[in-house]
mmCIF file of the C-alpha atoms, coordinates in Angstrom:
data_MODEL
# 
_entry.id   MODEL 
# 
loop_
_atom_site.group_PDB 
_atom_site.id 
_atom_site.type_symbol 
_atom_site.label_atom_id 
_atom_site.label_alt_id 
_atom_site.label_comp_id 
_atom_site.label_asym_id 
_atom_site.label_entity_id 
_atom_site.label_seq_id 
_atom_site.pdbx_PDB_ins_code 
_atom_site.Cartn_x 
_atom_site.Cartn_y 
_atom_site.Cartn_z 
_atom_site.occupancy 
_atom_site.B_iso_or_equiv 
_atom_site.pdbx_formal_charge 
_atom_site.auth_seq_id 
_atom_site.auth_comp_id 
_atom_site.auth_asym_id 
_atom_site.auth_atom_id 
_atom_site.pdbx_PDB_model_num 
ATOM 1   C CA . MET A 1 1   ? 84.875 -13.769 -15.446 1.00 0.00 ? 1   MET A CA 1 
ATOM 2   C CA . ASP A 1 2   ? 81.332 -13.465 -14.922 1.00 0.00 ? 2   ASP A CA 1 
ATOM 3   C CA . VAL A 1 3   ? 79.932 -13.814 -11.617 1.00 0.00 ? 3   VAL A CA 1 
ATOM 4   C CA . ARG A 1 4   ? 78.158 -17.385 -11.459 1.00 0.00 ? 4   ARG A CA 1 
ATOM 5   C CA . ARG A 1 5   ? 81.424 -18.486 -12.796 1.00 0.00 ? 5   ARG A CA 1 
ATOM 6   C CA . ARG A 1 6   ? 83.105 -17.021 -10.027 1.00 0.00 ? 6   ARG A CA 1 
ATOM 7   C CA . ARG A 1 7   ? 80.695 -18.320 -7.124  1.00 0.00 ? 7   ARG A CA 1 
ATOM 8   C CA . THR A 1 8   ? 81.153 -21.820 -8.697  1.00 0.00 ? 8   THR A CA 1 
ATOM 9   C CA . LEU A 1 9   ? 84.932 -21.652 -8.647  1.00 0.00 ? 9   LEU A CA 1 
ATOM 10  C CA . LEU A 1 10  ? 85.058 -20.406 -5.213  1.00 0.00 ? 10  LEU A CA 1 
ATOM 11  C CA . ALA A 1 11  ? 82.649 -23.054 -3.954  1.00 0.00 ? 11  ALA A CA 1 
ATOM 12  C CA . GLY A 1 12  ? 85.010 -26.024 -5.560  1.00 0.00 ? 12  GLY A CA 1 
ATOM 13  C CA . LEU A 1 13  ? 88.001 -24.078 -3.931  1.00 0.00 ? 13  LEU A CA 1 
ATOM 14  C CA . ALA A 1 14  ? 86.251 -24.293 -0.548  1.00 0.00 ? 14  ALA A CA 1 
ATOM 15  C CA . THR A 1 15  ? 85.365 -27.552 -0.665  1.00 0.00 ? 15  THR A CA 1 
ATOM 16  C CA . ALA A 1 16  ? 88.774 -28.400 -1.529  1.00 0.00 ? 16  ALA A CA 1 
ATOM 17  C CA . VAL A 1 17  ? 90.361 -26.524 1.134   1.00 0.00 ? 17  VAL A CA 1 
ATOM 18  C CA . LEU A 1 18  ? 88.234 -28.048 3.777   1.00 0.00 ? 18  LEU A CA 1 
ATOM 19  C CA . LEU A 1 19  ? 89.030 -31.967 2.524   1.00 0.00 ? 19  LEU A CA 1 
ATOM 20  C CA . VAL A 1 20  ? 92.918 -30.964 2.325   1.00 0.00 ? 20  VAL A CA 1 
ATOM 21  C CA . SER A 1 21  ? 92.770 -29.372 6.059   1.00 0.00 ? 21  SER A CA 1 
ATOM 22  C CA . GLY A 1 22  ? 90.848 -32.633 7.586   1.00 0.00 ? 22  GLY A CA 1 
ATOM 23  C CA . ALA A 1 23  ? 87.829 -31.306 7.956   1.00 0.00 ? 23  ALA A CA 1 
ATOM 24  C CA . GLY A 1 24  ? 86.457 -34.152 5.983   1.00 0.00 ? 24  GLY A CA 1 
ATOM 25  C CA . ALA A 1 25  ? 88.326 -36.435 7.591   1.00 0.00 ? 25  ALA A CA 1 
ATOM 26  C CA . ALA A 1 26  ? 85.927 -35.451 10.515  1.00 0.00 ? 26  ALA A CA 1 
ATOM 27  C CA . VAL A 1 27  ? 82.487 -35.487 8.866   1.00 0.00 ? 27  VAL A CA 1 
ATOM 28  C CA . ALA A 1 28  ? 83.838 -39.189 7.638   1.00 0.00 ? 28  ALA A CA 1 
ATOM 29  C CA . GLU A 1 29  ? 84.052 -40.216 11.617  1.00 0.00 ? 29  GLU A CA 1 
ATOM 30  C CA . THR A 1 30  ? 80.508 -39.097 12.089  1.00 0.00 ? 30  THR A CA 1 
ATOM 31  C CA . SER A 1 31  ? 79.177 -41.515 9.697   1.00 0.00 ? 31  SER A CA 1 
ATOM 32  C CA . PRO A 1 32  ? 76.313 -43.697 11.340  1.00 0.00 ? 32  PRO A CA 1 
ATOM 33  C CA . ALA A 1 33  ? 77.615 -47.406 12.229  1.00 0.00 ? 33  ALA A CA 1 
ATOM 34  C CA . PRO A 1 34  ? 77.402 -50.280 10.013  1.00 0.00 ? 34  PRO A CA 1 
ATOM 35  C CA . ALA A 1 35  ? 74.313 -51.990 9.588   1.00 0.00 ? 35  ALA A CA 1 
ATOM 36  C CA . SER A 1 36  ? 75.703 -55.199 11.267  1.00 0.00 ? 36  SER A CA 1 
ATOM 37  C CA . ALA A 1 37  ? 75.962 -53.294 15.108  1.00 0.00 ? 37  ALA A CA 1 
ATOM 38  C CA . HIS A 1 38  ? 72.193 -52.561 14.947  1.00 0.00 ? 38  HIS A CA 1 
ATOM 39  C CA . THR A 1 39  ? 71.591 -56.336 14.056  1.00 0.00 ? 39  THR A CA 1 
ATOM 40  C CA . ALA A 1 40  ? 72.160 -57.314 17.596  1.00 0.00 ? 40  ALA A CA 1 
ATOM 41  C CA . GLU A 1 41  ? 69.490 -55.463 19.050  1.00 0.00 ? 41  GLU A CA 1 
ATOM 42  C CA . ALA A 1 42  ? 67.079 -56.978 16.590  1.00 0.00 ? 42  ALA A CA 1 
ATOM 43  C CA . ALA A 1 43  ? 68.183 -60.542 17.507  1.00 0.00 ? 43  ALA A CA 1 
ATOM 44  C CA . PRO A 1 44  ? 65.633 -62.981 18.207  1.00 0.00 ? 44  PRO A CA 1 
ATOM 45  C CA . LYS A 1 45  ? 65.140 -64.029 21.740  1.00 0.00 ? 45  LYS A CA 1 
ATOM 46  C CA . GLY A 1 46  ? 63.157 -67.299 21.364  1.00 0.00 ? 46  GLY A CA 1 
ATOM 47  C CA . ASP A 1 47  ? 62.120 -69.536 18.851  1.00 0.00 ? 47  ASP A CA 1 
ATOM 48  C CA . GLY A 1 48  ? 59.064 -67.918 18.148  1.00 0.00 ? 48  GLY A CA 1 
ATOM 49  C CA . ALA A 1 49  ? 56.727 -70.803 19.053  1.00 0.00 ? 49  ALA A CA 1 
ATOM 50  C CA . LYS A 1 50  ? 53.771 -68.930 20.406  1.00 0.00 ? 50  LYS A CA 1 
ATOM 51  C CA . ALA A 1 51  ? 53.558 -67.125 17.435  1.00 0.00 ? 51  ALA A CA 1 
ATOM 52  C CA . LEU A 1 52  ? 53.903 -69.988 15.124  1.00 0.00 ? 52  LEU A CA 1 
ATOM 53  C CA . CYS A 1 53  ? 51.198 -72.218 17.063  1.00 0.00 ? 53  CYS A CA 1 
ATOM 54  C CA . LYS A 1 54  ? 49.167 -69.096 16.685  1.00 0.00 ? 54  LYS A CA 1 
ATOM 55  C CA . ARG A 1 55  ? 49.389 -69.451 13.041  1.00 0.00 ? 55  ARG A CA 1 
ATOM 56  C CA . VAL A 1 56  ? 49.102 -72.771 12.576  1.00 0.00 ? 56  VAL A CA 1 
ATOM 57  C CA . PRO A 1 57  ? 45.316 -73.118 11.699  1.00 0.00 ? 57  PRO A CA 1 
ATOM 58  C CA . LYS A 1 58  ? 46.215 -70.206 8.766   1.00 0.00 ? 58  LYS A CA 1 
ATOM 59  C CA . ILE A 1 59  ? 49.112 -72.243 7.626   1.00 0.00 ? 59  ILE A CA 1 
ATOM 60  C CA . ASP A 1 60  ? 47.236 -74.967 7.188   1.00 0.00 ? 60  ASP A CA 1 
ATOM 61  C CA . ARG A 1 61  ? 44.829 -73.954 5.528   1.00 0.00 ? 61  ARG A CA 1 
ATOM 62  C CA . ARG A 1 62  ? 46.709 -72.002 3.073   1.00 0.00 ? 62  ARG A CA 1 
ATOM 63  C CA . ILE A 1 63  ? 48.716 -75.283 2.332   1.00 0.00 ? 63  ILE A CA 1 
ATOM 64  C CA . ASP A 1 64  ? 45.350 -76.670 1.730   1.00 0.00 ? 64  ASP A CA 1 
ATOM 65  C CA . ARG A 1 65  ? 44.420 -74.517 -1.006  1.00 0.00 ? 65  ARG A CA 1 
ATOM 66  C CA . ALA A 1 66  ? 47.548 -74.375 -2.889  1.00 0.00 ? 66  ALA A CA 1 
ATOM 67  C CA . LEU A 1 67  ? 47.794 -78.136 -3.173  1.00 0.00 ? 67  LEU A CA 1 
ATOM 68  C CA . LYS A 1 68  ? 43.743 -78.314 -4.137  1.00 0.00 ? 68  LYS A CA 1 
ATOM 69  C CA . ARG A 1 69  ? 44.723 -75.821 -6.841  1.00 0.00 ? 69  ARG A CA 1 
ATOM 70  C CA . LEU A 1 70  ? 47.777 -77.104 -8.068  1.00 0.00 ? 70  LEU A CA 1 
ATOM 71  C CA . GLU A 1 71  ? 45.897 -80.589 -8.610  1.00 0.00 ? 71  GLU A CA 1 
ATOM 72  C CA . GLY A 1 72  ? 42.700 -79.584 -9.858  1.00 0.00 ? 72  GLY A CA 1 
ATOM 73  C CA . GLY A 1 73  ? 41.662 -80.137 -13.401 1.00 0.00 ? 73  GLY A CA 1 
ATOM 74  C CA . ALA A 1 74  ? 42.463 -78.270 -16.926 1.00 0.00 ? 74  ALA A CA 1 
ATOM 75  C CA . ASP A 1 75  ? 39.409 -75.544 -16.108 1.00 0.00 ? 75  ASP A CA 1 
ATOM 76  C CA . VAL A 1 76  ? 41.371 -74.593 -12.491 1.00 0.00 ? 76  VAL A CA 1 
ATOM 77  C CA . ARG A 1 77  ? 43.523 -71.355 -12.880 1.00 0.00 ? 77  ARG A CA 1 
ATOM 78  C CA . GLY A 1 78  ? 47.041 -72.196 -11.589 1.00 0.00 ? 78  GLY A CA 1 
ATOM 79  C CA . SER A 1 79  ? 46.844 -76.355 -11.582 1.00 0.00 ? 79  SER A CA 1 
ATOM 80  C CA . ILE A 1 80  ? 49.013 -78.453 -13.374 1.00 0.00 ? 80  ILE A CA 1 
ATOM 81  C CA . ALA A 1 81  ? 47.072 -79.941 -15.701 1.00 0.00 ? 81  ALA A CA 1 
ATOM 82  C CA . ARG A 1 82  ? 46.178 -76.313 -17.038 1.00 0.00 ? 82  ARG A CA 1 
ATOM 83  C CA . LEU A 1 83  ? 49.745 -75.587 -17.271 1.00 0.00 ? 83  LEU A CA 1 
ATOM 84  C CA . GLN A 1 84  ? 50.341 -78.997 -19.260 1.00 0.00 ? 84  GLN A CA 1 
ATOM 85  C CA . GLN A 1 85  ? 47.330 -78.085 -21.668 1.00 0.00 ? 85  GLN A CA 1 
ATOM 86  C CA . ARG A 1 86  ? 49.250 -74.811 -22.580 1.00 0.00 ? 86  ARG A CA 1 
ATOM 87  C CA . VAL A 1 87  ? 52.329 -76.578 -23.092 1.00 0.00 ? 87  VAL A CA 1 
ATOM 88  C CA . ASP A 1 88  ? 50.604 -79.235 -25.121 1.00 0.00 ? 88  ASP A CA 1 
ATOM 89  C CA . ASN A 1 89  ? 48.929 -76.415 -27.020 1.00 0.00 ? 89  ASN A CA 1 
ATOM 90  C CA . ALA A 1 90  ? 52.078 -74.386 -27.748 1.00 0.00 ? 90  ALA A CA 1 
ATOM 91  C CA . LYS A 1 91  ? 53.613 -77.476 -28.900 1.00 0.00 ? 91  LYS A CA 1 
ATOM 92  C CA . LYS A 1 92  ? 50.893 -78.288 -31.446 1.00 0.00 ? 92  LYS A CA 1 
ATOM 93  C CA . ALA A 1 93  ? 51.056 -75.038 -32.489 1.00 0.00 ? 93  ALA A CA 1 
ATOM 94  C CA . GLY A 1 94  ? 54.877 -75.224 -33.417 1.00 0.00 ? 94  GLY A CA 1 
ATOM 95  C CA . HIS A 1 95  ? 55.760 -72.438 -30.610 1.00 0.00 ? 95  HIS A CA 1 
ATOM 96  C CA . GLU A 1 96  ? 58.979 -74.288 -29.423 1.00 0.00 ? 96  GLU A CA 1 
ATOM 97  C CA . GLU A 1 97  ? 60.418 -71.451 -27.289 1.00 0.00 ? 97  GLU A CA 1 
ATOM 98  C CA . ILE A 1 98  ? 56.896 -70.704 -25.335 1.00 0.00 ? 98  ILE A CA 1 
ATOM 99  C CA . ALA A 1 99  ? 56.602 -74.812 -25.053 1.00 0.00 ? 99  ALA A CA 1 
ATOM 100 C CA . THR A 1 100 ? 60.323 -74.650 -23.397 1.00 0.00 ? 100 THR A CA 1 
ATOM 101 C CA . TYR A 1 101 ? 59.721 -71.849 -21.038 1.00 0.00 ? 101 TYR A CA 1 
ATOM 102 C CA . LEU A 1 102 ? 56.090 -73.287 -20.181 1.00 0.00 ? 102 LEU A CA 1 
ATOM 103 C CA . GLN A 1 103 ? 57.594 -76.629 -19.719 1.00 0.00 ? 103 GLN A CA 1 
ATOM 104 C CA . ASP A 1 104 ? 60.271 -75.189 -17.352 1.00 0.00 ? 104 ASP A CA 1 
ATOM 105 C CA . ARG A 1 105 ? 57.208 -73.484 -15.474 1.00 0.00 ? 105 ARG A CA 1 
ATOM 106 C CA . LEU A 1 106 ? 55.514 -76.794 -15.276 1.00 0.00 ? 106 LEU A CA 1 
ATOM 107 C CA . THR A 1 107 ? 58.511 -78.820 -14.086 1.00 0.00 ? 107 THR A CA 1 
ATOM 108 C CA . PHE A 1 108 ? 58.985 -76.323 -10.925 1.00 0.00 ? 108 PHE A CA 1 
ATOM 109 C CA . ARG A 1 109 ? 55.203 -76.474 -10.541 1.00 0.00 ? 109 ARG A CA 1 
ATOM 110 C CA . LYS A 1 110 ? 54.861 -80.181 -10.136 1.00 0.00 ? 110 LYS A CA 1 
ATOM 111 C CA . SER A 1 111 ? 58.141 -79.737 -7.655  1.00 0.00 ? 111 SER A CA 1 
ATOM 112 C CA . LEU A 1 112 ? 56.078 -77.457 -5.556  1.00 0.00 ? 112 LEU A CA 1 
ATOM 113 C CA . VAL A 1 113 ? 53.388 -80.131 -4.847  1.00 0.00 ? 113 VAL A CA 1 
ATOM 114 C CA . THR A 1 114 ? 56.105 -82.252 -3.220  1.00 0.00 ? 114 THR A CA 1 
ATOM 115 C CA . THR A 1 115 ? 57.024 -79.297 -1.265  1.00 0.00 ? 115 THR A CA 1 
ATOM 116 C CA . LEU A 1 116 ? 53.885 -78.662 -0.003  1.00 0.00 ? 116 LEU A CA 1 
ATOM 117 C CA . GLN A 1 117 ? 53.075 -82.077 0.682   1.00 0.00 ? 117 GLN A CA 1 
ATOM 118 C CA . GLN A 1 118 ? 56.336 -81.932 2.999   1.00 0.00 ? 118 GLN A CA 1 
ATOM 119 C CA . ARG A 1 119 ? 55.485 -79.016 4.985   1.00 0.00 ? 119 ARG A CA 1 
ATOM 120 C CA . GLN A 1 120 ? 52.140 -80.154 5.690   1.00 0.00 ? 120 GLN A CA 1 
ATOM 121 C CA . LYS A 1 121 ? 53.582 -83.473 7.067   1.00 0.00 ? 121 LYS A CA 1 
ATOM 122 C CA . ASP A 1 122 ? 55.784 -81.045 9.198   1.00 0.00 ? 122 ASP A CA 1 
ATOM 123 C CA . LEU A 1 123 ? 53.113 -78.562 10.190  1.00 0.00 ? 123 LEU A CA 1 
ATOM 124 C CA . ALA A 1 124 ? 51.347 -81.598 11.660  1.00 0.00 ? 124 ALA A CA 1 
ATOM 125 C CA . GLY A 1 125 ? 54.107 -82.342 13.806  1.00 0.00 ? 125 GLY A CA 1 
ATOM 126 C CA . VAL A 1 126 ? 54.418 -78.612 14.706  1.00 0.00 ? 126 VAL A CA 1 
ATOM 127 C CA . LYS A 1 127 ? 50.303 -78.946 15.590  1.00 0.00 ? 127 LYS A CA 1 
ATOM 128 C CA . THR A 1 128 ? 50.890 -81.747 17.928  1.00 0.00 ? 128 THR A CA 1 
ATOM 129 C CA . TRP A 1 129 ? 53.759 -80.301 19.600  1.00 0.00 ? 129 TRP A CA 1 
ATOM 130 C CA . CYS A 1 130 ? 51.749 -77.322 20.157  1.00 0.00 ? 130 CYS A CA 1 
ATOM 131 C CA . ALA A 1 131 ? 48.904 -79.208 21.908  1.00 0.00 ? 131 ALA A CA 1 
ATOM 132 C CA . ASP A 1 132 ? 51.083 -80.768 23.999  1.00 0.00 ? 132 ASP A CA 1 
ATOM 133 C CA . ASN A 1 133 ? 53.114 -77.607 25.022  1.00 0.00 ? 133 ASN A CA 1 
ATOM 134 C CA . ASP A 1 134 ? 50.223 -75.337 25.791  1.00 0.00 ? 134 ASP A CA 1 
ATOM 135 C CA . ASN A 1 135 ? 50.469 -73.390 22.397  1.00 0.00 ? 135 ASN A CA 1 
ATOM 136 C CA . GLY A 1 136 ? 53.752 -72.560 23.033  1.00 0.00 ? 136 GLY A CA 1 
ATOM 137 C CA . LYS A 1 137 ? 53.244 -70.636 25.943  1.00 0.00 ? 137 LYS A CA 1 
ATOM 138 C CA . ALA A 1 138 ? 55.404 -72.685 28.280  1.00 0.00 ? 138 ALA A CA 1 
ATOM 139 C CA . ALA A 1 139 ? 58.536 -72.483 25.904  1.00 0.00 ? 139 ALA A CA 1 
ATOM 140 C CA . SER A 1 140 ? 58.547 -68.836 25.878  1.00 0.00 ? 140 SER A CA 1 
# 
């Protein structure tokens, strides 16, 4: 038997002896605690009103920009009209699989307009609340 095979065999036997003798159990007991034990420390202490009030103008601009893009014409990248044109072009060319894929994207994009409009309404309520409550400083 050569030296390399003998070393591998001895290392394997030593590992097996440690596991059988219970040293493996001691190693297993020192493993880190599950992630759930750490989450209690990082739990939020409030509702984040102050931070949200601070971000309201930025969020409002993002929603406005997204709605403007979605409602743009066929020459605007990311618009519903442009995607609709691509669906029509795929159907005209006889590319049914492409048309189906693009149609599903178009359906989602149309639903996105409704979602963003609802967020815009909700954000208006947040903006009013922030104005009435010193931008959330009193709530902290």
